[in-house]
Residue frames as qw, qx, qy, qz and C-alpha x, y, z in Angstrom:
[[0.112, 0.941, -0.081, -0.308, -133.30, 232.88, -104.98],
 [0.840, 0.432, 0.008, 0.328, -130.88, 232.80, -107.91],
 [0.671, -0.154, -0.088, 0.720, -127.30, 234.07, -107.73],
 [0.163, 0.421, 0.163, 0.877, -128.06, 237.50, -109.21],
 [0.463, -0.707, -0.299, -0.443, -130.99, 238.06, -106.88],
 [0.773, -0.500, -0.242, 0.306, -128.92, 236.99, -103.89],
 [0.523, 0.089, -0.018, 0.848, -126.19, 239.44, -104.88],
 [0.117, -0.570, -0.194, -0.790, -128.72, 242.30, -105.02],
 [0.669, -0.651, -0.312, -0.174, -130.18, 241.21, -101.68],
 [0.742, -0.257, -0.210, 0.582, -126.72, 241.15, -100.10],
 [0.280, 0.263, 0.045, 0.922, -126.05, 244.69, -101.32],
 [0.373, -0.642, -0.309, -0.594, -129.47, 245.78, -100.07],
 [0.749, -0.564, -0.316, 0.147, -128.72, 244.41, -96.61],
 [0.598, -0.062, -0.110, 0.792, -125.38, 246.24, -96.58],
 [0.016, 0.455, 0.165, 0.875, -127.03, 249.54, -97.53],
 [0.572, -0.663, -0.340, -0.342, -129.64, 249.04, -94.81],
 [0.754, -0.392, -0.274, 0.451, -126.92, 248.40, -92.23],
 [0.377, 0.137, -0.001, 0.916, -125.15, 251.61, -93.28],
 [0.246, -0.586, -0.298, -0.712, -128.45, 253.50, -93.10],
 [0.693, -0.622, -0.364, -0.026, -129.11, 252.24, -89.57],
 [0.667, -0.247, -0.176, 0.680, -125.63, 253.16, -88.39],
 [0.200, 0.319, 0.140, 0.916, -125.78, 256.58, -90.02],
 [0.413, -0.669, -0.357, -0.504, -129.11, 257.24, -88.35],
 [0.737, -0.535, -0.334, 0.241, -127.73, 256.30, -84.93],
 [0.554, -0.228, -0.056, 0.798, -124.85, 258.76, -85.22],
 [0.077, 0.757, 0.261, -0.594, -127.04, 261.57, -86.53],
 [0.080, -0.281, 0.578, 0.762, -126.11, 261.50, -90.21],
 [0.538, 0.427, 0.573, -0.446, -129.70, 261.71, -91.37],
 [0.525, 0.659, -0.250, -0.477, -129.13, 262.66, -95.01],
 [0.167, 0.424, -0.880, -0.135, -126.72, 259.74, -95.40],
 [0.350, 0.091, 0.875, -0.322, -129.19, 257.44, -93.65],
 [0.603, 0.543, 0.264, -0.521, -131.97, 258.48, -96.03],
 [0.418, 0.618, -0.547, -0.381, -129.77, 257.96, -99.07],
 [0.067, 0.279, -0.958, -0.007, -128.72, 254.46, -98.06],
 [0.463, 0.248, 0.725, -0.446, -132.25, 253.48, -97.03],
 [0.612, 0.605, -0.007, -0.509, -133.48, 254.52, -100.49],
 [0.317, 0.537, -0.747, -0.229, -130.63, 252.62, -102.14],
 [0.235, -0.088, 0.941, -0.228, -131.51, 249.55, -100.09],
 [0.593, 0.420, 0.473, -0.498, -135.14, 249.72, -101.21],
 [0.554, 0.636, -0.328, -0.426, -134.14, 249.97, -104.87],
 [0.160, 0.426, -0.889, -0.061, -131.82, 246.99, -104.56],
 [0.416, 0.098, 0.833, -0.351, -134.52, 244.90, -102.89],
 [0.652, 0.547, 0.161, -0.500, -136.78, 245.68, -105.83],
 [0.434, 0.609, -0.609, -0.266, -134.05, 244.55, -108.24],
 [0.154, -0.250, 0.944, -0.153, -133.55, 241.37, -106.24]]
């Protein structure tokens, strides 16, 4: 993976971690938003 792709993948992993945490504490709208952002960033990667 090149540097740009790795940067997008790193951001995608961060968004997924936020989504998982938000889901665990009941912040479902926030979880959905960050899950969607993660998916978009994986596509860019």
